[in-house]
Kinemage of the C-alpha trace (Angstrom):
@kinemage 1
@onewidth
@group {chain A} dominant
@subgroup {mainchain}
@vectorlist {calphas} color= white
{ca unk a 1} P -33.890 -6.348 18.567
{ca unk a 2} L -33.580 -2.704 19.559
{ca unk a 3} L -30.313 -1.281 20.822
{ca unk a 4} L -31.411 -0.854 24.466
{ca unk a 5} L -32.483 -4.483 24.623
{ca unk a 6} L -29.136 -5.621 23.227
{ca unk a 7} L -27.298 -3.531 25.811
{ca unk a 8} L -29.437 -5.028 28.583
{ca unk a 9} L -28.751 -8.583 27.466
{ca unk a 10} L -24.992 -8.002 27.276
{ca unk a 11} L -25.119 -6.392 30.718
{ca unk a 12} L -26.931 -9.409 32.165
{ca unk a 13} L -24.282 -11.814 30.943
{ca unk a 14} L -21.596 -9.415 32.165
{ca unk a 15} L -23.185 -9.266 35.630
{ca unk a 16} L -23.210 -13.063 35.912
{ca unk a 17} L -19.572 -13.204 34.860
{ca unk a 18} L -18.546 -10.368 37.188
{ca unk a 19} L -19.921 -11.983 40.346
{ca unk a 20} L -18.225 -15.323 39.615
{ca unk a 21} L -14.873 -14.327 41.254
{ca unk a 22} L -16.729 -13.392 44.447
{ca unk a 23} L -18.443 -16.791 44.490
{ca unk a 24} L -15.154 -18.650 43.988
{ca unk a 25} L -13.353 -16.610 46.663
{ca unk a 26} L -16.103 -17.281 49.183
{ca unk a 27} L -16.038 -21.008 48.420
{ca unk a 28} L -12.262 -21.020 48.934
{ca unk a 29} L -12.695 -19.263 52.286
{ca unk a 30} L -15.182 -21.848 53.536
{ca unk a 31} L -13.188 -24.839 52.315
{ca unk a 32} L -9.884 -23.354 53.495
{ca unk a 33} L -11.187 -22.564 56.979
{ca unk a 34} L -12.686 -26.056 57.383
{ca unk a 35} L -9.371 -27.632 56.364
{ca unk a 36} L -7.335 -25.247 58.500
{ca unk a 37} L -5.631 -23.745 55.455
{ca unk a 38} L -7.201 -20.276 55.588
{ca unk a 39} L -7.595 -17.837 58.508
{ca unk a 40} L -10.923 -17.111 60.173
{ca unk a 41} L -12.159 -13.541 59.939
{ca unk a 42} L -11.749 -11.186 62.887
{ca unk a 43} L -14.638 -11.403 65.343
{ca unk a 44} L -15.781 -14.881 64.252
{ca unk a 45} L -15.362 -18.442 65.410
{ca unk a 46} L -15.212 -21.257 62.871
{ca unk a 47} L -18.949 -21.973 62.903
{ca unk a 48} L -19.904 -18.320 62.542
{ca unk a 49} L -17.369 -17.749 59.776
{ca unk a 50} L -18.560 -20.781 57.789
{ca unk a 51} L -22.213 -19.819 58.287
{ca unk a 52} L -21.699 -16.213 57.173
{ca unk a 53} L -19.755 -17.162 54.073
{ca unk a 54} L -22.133 -19.994 53.205
{ca unk a 55} L -24.960 -17.443 53.225
{ca unk a 56} L -23.000 -15.133 50.926
{ca unk a 57} L -22.212 -18.088 48.631
{ca unk a 58} L -25.938 -18.688 48.325
{ca unk a 59} L -26.552 -15.000 47.678
{ca unk a 60} L -23.880 -14.963 44.951
{ca unk a 61} L -25.392 -18.049 43.306
{ca unk a 62} L -28.828 -16.427 43.369
{ca unk a 63} L -27.279 -13.284 41.875
{ca unk a 64} L -25.837 -15.261 38.957
{ca unk a 65} L -29.171 -17.010 38.397
{ca unk a 66} L -30.988 -13.664 38.547
{ca unk a 67} L -28.636 -12.055 36.022
{ca unk a 68} L -29.193 -14.943 33.606
{ca unk a 69} L -32.963 -14.883 34.184
{ca unk a 70} L -33.023 -11.256 33.040
{ca unk a 71} L -31.641 -12.175 29.614
{ca unk a 72} L -32.613 -15.793 28.897
{ca unk a 73} L -36.039 -16.764 27.503
{ca unk a 74} L -36.791 -18.943 30.524
{ca unk a 75} L -36.626 -15.816 32.675
{ca unk a 76} L -39.875 -14.591 31.106
{ca unk a 77} L -41.621 -17.774 32.286
{ca unk a 78} L -40.668 -17.439 35.963
{ca unk a 79} L -43.522 -16.067 38.121
{ca unk a 80} L -43.367 -12.284 37.998
{ca unk a 81} L -43.505 -11.827 41.753
{ca unk a 82} L -40.489 -14.064 42.313
{ca unk a 83} L -38.397 -12.327 39.658
{ca unk a 84} L -39.474 -8.900 40.888
{ca unk a 85} L -38.612 -9.688 44.505
{ca unk a 86} L -35.173 -11.132 43.684
{ca unk a 87} L -34.426 -8.267 41.308
{ca unk a 88} L -35.629 -5.711 43.852
{ca unk a 89} L -33.471 -7.163 46.620
{ca unk a 90} L -30.451 -7.622 44.363
{ca unk a 91} L -30.597 -4.098 42.986
{ca unk a 92} L -31.160 -2.799 46.507
{ca unk a 93} L -27.920 -4.462 47.549
{ca unk a 94} L -25.713 -3.750 44.563
{ca unk a 95} L -27.028 -0.948 42.369
{ca unk a 96} L -27.637 1.342 45.328
{ca unk a 97} L -24.085 0.779 46.589
{ca unk a 98} L -22.413 1.921 43.355
{ca unk a 99} L -21.958 5.557 44.516
{ca unk a 100} L -20.281 4.302 47.698
{ca unk a 101} L -18.023 1.915 45.765
{ca unk a 102} L -16.822 4.719 43.492
{ca unk a 103} L -16.380 7.351 46.193
{ca unk a 104} L -14.703 5.002 48.686
{ca unk a 105} L -12.277 3.826 46.004
{ca unk a 106} L -11.382 7.431 45.185
{ca unk a 107} L -10.939 8.320 48.865
{ca unk a 108} L -8.811 5.243 49.582
{ca unk a 109} L -6.674 5.924 46.520
{ca unk a 110} L -6.158 9.505 47.693
{ca unk a 111} L -5.051 8.176 51.083
{ca unk a 112} L -2.746 5.647 49.435
{ca unk a 113} L -4.726 2.650 50.736
{ca unk a 114} L -6.726 -0.174 49.203
{ca unk a 115} L -10.489 -0.189 49.323
{ca unk a 116} L -12.193 -3.205 50.780
{ca unk a 117} L -15.856 -4.013 50.608
{ca unk a 118} L -17.882 -3.520 53.702
{ca unk a 119} L -18.006 -6.510 55.987
{ca unk a 120} L -14.946 -8.257 54.561
{ca unk a 121} L -11.723 -9.074 56.391
{ca unk a 122} L -9.348 -6.116 56.095
{ca unk a 123} L -6.401 -8.560 56.247
{ca unk a 124} L -7.268 -10.267 52.949
{ca unk a 125} L -4.699 -10.083 50.121
{ca unk a 126} L -4.959 -7.055 47.881
{ca unk a 127} L -5.864 -9.114 44.812
{ca unk a 128} L -8.813 -10.701 46.632
{ca unk a 129} L -10.063 -7.301 47.762
{ca unk a 130} L -9.765 -6.023 44.180
{ca unk a 131} L -11.692 -9.000 42.767
{ca unk a 132} L -14.443 -8.641 45.372
{ca unk a 133} L -14.727 -4.926 44.608
{ca unk a 134} L -14.860 -5.763 40.887
{ca unk a 135} L -17.635 -8.303 41.518
{ca unk a 136} L -19.761 -5.804 43.434
{ca unk a 137} L -19.297 -2.990 40.934
{ca unk a 138} L -19.681 -5.276 37.908
{ca unk a 139} L -22.846 -6.909 39.245
{ca unk a 140} L -24.288 -3.535 40.214
{ca unk a 141} L -23.623 -1.998 36.808
{ca unk a 142} L -24.906 -5.111 35.060
{ca unk a 143} L -28.173 -5.090 37.003
{ca unk a 144} L -28.565 -1.343 36.464
{ca unk a 145} L -28.663 -1.977 32.688
{ca unk a 146} L -30.173 -5.462 32.426
{ca unk a 147} L -33.034 -4.979 34.877
{ca unk a 148} L -34.751 -2.011 33.133
{ca unk a 149} L -34.499 -3.831 29.797
{ca unk a 150} L -36.140 -6.919 31.311
{ca unk a 151} L -38.876 -4.903 33.026
{ca unk a 152} L -39.546 -3.021 29.814
{ca unk a 153} L -39.987 -6.303 27.926
{ca unk a 154} L -42.220 -7.858 30.566
{ca unk a 155} L -44.228 -4.839 31.785
{ca unk a 156} L -44.051 -2.239 28.978
{ca unk a 157} L -46.953 -0.122 30.275
{ca unk a 158} L -44.894 1.003 33.262
{ca unk a 159} L -42.673 2.940 30.834
{ca unk a 160} L -45.345 4.731 28.816
{ca unk a 161} L -46.654 7.596 30.971
{ca unk a 162} L -45.736 10.472 33.208
{ca unk a 163} L -46.512 11.216 36.818
{ca unk a 164} L -49.453 13.473 37.482
{ca unk a 165} L -51.816 11.513 35.237
{ca unk a 166} L -53.870 9.669 37.831
{ca unk a 167} L -56.044 10.258 40.849
{ca unk a 168} L -54.199 11.477 43.970
{ca unk a 169} L -54.098 9.003 46.827
{ca unk a 170} L -53.069 9.188 50.466
{ca unk a 171} L -49.307 9.412 50.901
{ca unk a 172} L -48.124 5.948 52.011
{ca unk a 173} L -47.050 5.737 55.635
{ca unk a 174} L -43.958 3.837 54.470
{ca unk a 175} L -42.659 6.941 52.671
{ca unk a 176} L -42.864 8.917 55.915
{ca unk a 177} L -41.066 6.178 57.867
{ca unk a 178} L -38.357 5.991 55.202
{ca unk a 179} L -37.868 9.759 55.397
{ca unk a 180} L -37.406 9.599 59.181
{ca unk a 181} L -34.884 6.760 58.864
{ca unk a 182} L -33.064 8.592 56.092
{ca unk a 183} L -32.818 11.805 58.126
{ca unk a 184} L -31.486 9.881 61.136
{ca unk a 185} L -28.801 8.205 59.018
{ca unk a 186} L -27.928 11.501 57.348
{ca unk a 187} L -27.496 13.070 60.797
{ca unk a 188} L -25.037 10.309 61.713
{ca unk a 189} L -23.251 10.591 58.362
{ca unk a 190} L -22.485 14.299 58.845
{ca unk a 191} L -21.094 13.710 62.324
{ca unk a 192} L -24.095 13.776 64.652
{ca unk a 193} L -23.463 12.046 67.968
{ca unk a 194} L -26.967 11.544 69.353
{ca unk a 195} L -27.556 7.790 69.364
{ca unk a 196} L -23.858 7.053 68.785
{ca unk a 197} L -22.356 5.060 71.663
{ca unk a 198} L -18.771 4.855 70.394
{ca unk a 199} L -17.882 7.901 68.251
{ca unk a 200} L -14.224 6.840 68.076
{ca unk a 201} L -15.229 3.733 66.090
{ca unk a 202} L -16.538 5.807 63.200
{ca unk a 203} L -14.385 6.245 60.093
{ca unk a 204} L -14.719 8.018 56.767
{ca unk a 205} L -15.903 4.981 54.823
{ca unk a 206} L -18.476 4.142 57.469
{ca unk a 207} L -19.896 7.674 57.405
{ca unk a 208} L -19.898 7.607 53.609
{ca unk a 209} L -21.787 4.301 53.523
{ca unk a 210} L -24.326 5.639 56.023
{ca unk a 211} L -24.720 8.803 53.974
{ca unk a 212} L -25.337 6.901 50.740
{ca unk a 213} L -27.983 4.791 52.491
{ca unk a 214} L -29.590 7.963 53.812
{ca unk a 215} L -29.751 9.566 50.376
{ca unk a 216} L -31.351 6.480 48.828
{ca unk a 217} L -33.916 6.376 51.644
{ca unk a 218} L -34.798 10.043 51.107
{ca unk a 219} L -34.851 9.735 47.303
{ca unk a 220} L -37.076 6.658 47.465
{ca unk a 221} L -39.395 8.333 49.952
{ca unk a 222} L -39.747 11.421 47.744
{ca unk a 223} L -40.412 9.299 44.651
{ca unk a 224} L -43.123 7.238 46.341
{ca unk a 225} L -44.665 10.446 47.713
{ca unk a 226} L -44.816 11.982 44.225
{ca unk a 227} L -46.299 8.822 42.751
{ca unk a 228} L -48.979 8.738 45.451
{ca unk a 229} L -49.881 12.416 45.177
{ca unk a 230} L -49.721 12.394 41.355
{ca unk a 231} L -48.198 15.876 41.215
{ca unk a 232} L -48.283 17.288 37.660
{ca unk a 233} L -44.509 17.814 37.655
{ca unk a 234} L -44.024 16.295 34.202
{ca unk a 235} L -41.613 13.805 35.722
{ca unk a 236} L -41.367 10.546 33.780
{ca unk a 237} L -43.235 7.825 35.601
{ca unk a 238} L -40.459 5.308 35.001
{ca unk a 239} L -37.898 7.654 36.609
{ca unk a 240} L -39.954 7.887 39.799
{ca unk a 241} L -40.447 4.118 39.726
{ca unk a 242} L -36.682 3.617 39.419
{ca unk a 243} L -35.906 5.913 42.363
{ca unk a 244} L -38.634 4.328 44.477
{ca unk a 245} L -37.490 0.847 43.450
{ca unk a 246} L -33.838 1.460 44.371
{ca unk a 247} L -34.618 3.450 47.512
{ca unk a 248} L -37.035 0.868 48.912
{ca unk a 249} L -34.763 -2.013 47.866
{ca unk a 250} L -31.768 -0.395 49.561
{ca unk a 251} L -33.725 0.042 52.795
{ca unk a 252} L -35.001 -3.521 52.802
{ca unk a 253} L -31.866 -5.326 51.635
{ca unk a 254} L -29.166 -3.532 53.602
{ca unk a 255} L -31.096 -3.204 56.845
{ca unk a 256} L -32.290 -6.790 56.474
{ca unk a 257} L -28.611 -7.754 56.263
{ca unk a 258} L -27.385 -5.484 59.063
{ca unk a 259} L -30.177 -6.212 61.549
{ca unk a 260} L -29.062 -9.799 62.357
{ca unk a 261} L -25.454 -8.612 62.704
{ca unk a 262} L -26.533 -5.832 65.057
{ca unk a 263} L -28.569 -8.266 67.143
{ca unk a 264} L -25.638 -10.705 67.218
{ca unk a 265} L -23.310 -8.019 68.590
{ca unk a 266} L -25.959 -6.934 71.113
{ca unk a 267} L -26.569 -10.465 72.389
{ca unk a 268} L -23.152 -12.134 72.053
{ca unk a 269} L -20.993 -9.130 73.023
{ca unk a 270} L -17.933 -10.224 70.984
{ca unk a 271} L -14.842 -8.637 72.505
{ca unk a 272} L -13.243 -7.688 69.181
{ca unk a 273} L -16.313 -6.158 67.458
{ca unk a 274} L -17.683 -2.740 68.431
{ca unk a 275} L -20.272 -0.860 66.418
{ca unk a 276} L -20.320 2.951 66.612
{ca unk a 277} L -24.086 3.289 67.049
{ca unk a 278} L -26.129 2.521 70.111
{ca unk a 279} L -27.232 -1.028 69.348
{ca unk a 280} L -30.848 -0.538 70.439
{ca unk a 281} L -31.224 2.607 68.333
{ca unk a 282} L -29.529 0.965 65.348
{ca unk a 283} L -31.786 -2.104 65.633
{ca unk a 284} L -34.943 0.046 65.771
{ca unk a 285} L -33.847 1.996 62.691
{ca unk a 286} L -33.047 -1.209 60.789
{ca unk a 287} L -36.445 -2.695 61.663
{ca unk a 288} L -38.142 0.518 60.562
{ca unk a 289} L -36.126 0.499 57.327
{ca unk a 290} L -37.092 -3.100 56.490
{ca unk a 291} L -40.769 -2.405 57.148
{ca unk a 292} L -40.664 0.882 55.222
{ca unk a 293} L -38.917 -0.718 52.257
{ca unk a 294} L -41.529 -3.465 52.036
{ca unk a 295} L -44.348 -0.931 52.380
{ca unk a 296} L -42.875 1.275 49.658
{ca unk a 297} L -42.606 -1.709 47.309
{ca unk a 298} L -46.274 -2.448 47.863
{ca unk a 299} L -47.094 1.147 46.905
{ca unk a 300} L -44.930 0.878 43.790
{ca unk a 301} L -46.609 -2.349 42.688
{ca unk a 302} L -49.957 -0.600 42.990
{ca unk a 303} L -48.758 2.471 41.092
{ca unk a 304} L -50.352 2.809 37.662
{ca unk a 305} L -49.534 5.412 35.032
{ca unk a 306} L -52.382 6.531 32.790
{ca unk a 307} L -52.413 4.199 29.807
{ca unk a 308} L -52.786 5.608 26.304
{ca unk a 309} L -56.344 5.759 24.999
{ca unk a 310} L -57.667 2.423 23.885
{ca unk a 311} L -55.055 0.368 25.751
{ca unk a 312} L -55.030 -1.509 29.016
{ca unk a 313} L -52.522 -1.555 31.828
{ca unk a 314} L -50.386 -4.567 32.599
{ca unk a 315} L -49.994 -5.013 36.365
{ca unk a 316} L -46.490 -5.474 37.649
{ca unk a 317} L -47.365 -8.544 39.701
{ca unk a 318} L -48.450 -10.851 36.869
C-alpha cells in the first residue's frame, strides 16, 4: 500500500473519531432539553431546538459513516453516485470551512475570547465549544486527506492528465451564476451595505465567514470555467477538479443549510433573531448558490481529462 493511501486511511478513521464528540454533545442537548435539564438555545422554542439538533445528529452520523466508507472495503461497493454526493456535500460543509475555523480562532484568541462555531449557542460552556470546534476541524482535515485517496482508488483516470487536453466546450452557466454570487458575498464581506438591512448586526466573524464563502464560490467558478474551456495552462486536471469540487460543494451545502433558516426568520419573525442581510436578497442568493453548486457538479462529473494512449476513461458516476 503506497504512502498516500495509508495517510488517507488513517485520516478517514481520524475524521470519524473527531466528529464523535459533536455527535455526543448534540445528543445530550436533545435529551437534556426534553427532560428540562439543559437550556434551549436563544431564538428557539423546544420543538424547534429539538428539530434542529436532531437534524445535526443525523448529519454527524452520516459524517461518521462517510468517513468509514472512504477507508473500509465496503465503501468501494456503495453506488458511486451516492458516495460522491455525500462526500461532495460533506467536504462542502467541512473542508471549505477550514480557513474560517483557523482565522476565526486566531482572531478570537487575539481578542481574548473563545471561538464558537457558527450557529451554536454562544452561552455554551467553553469545553463544549472547544470540542465542537475540534470536531469540525478534525472532520474537515480528515476528509481533505481521506477523500482524495478514496477517489484516486476508485476513479484513477481523473488524476492522470492536465487541463487543456480536450475539446473546448461552452462555459457552464452555473460558473457564471457562482461568480455573481461570490462577488455579491465578497462585497458584503468587505463592508458593502447595499442589500444589508441591519448593518449593526454584522460582526468580524460573520464578515469573515461570508468572505470565505465568497472566495470558494469564485475559486470554484474559475476552476469549472478552465475545465470547460480547456485552456492550455498546464494546470493539473486534479487540482482544477478539487477547486471545482470544493467550491461547488460549499455553495450547495452552506446555502442549502442557510436557506431554510433565512426563510424561517422571514416568515416567523422571531423577536430575538435578526440577520444583517435583507432577507429577500439573502434568500435569492442562497437559491442561486444551491442551483449553481448543483450545476457545477454536473459539469465536473462530465469533465474528462485526455487518457493516455491505449487506455480508456473511467467515468466518475459509475
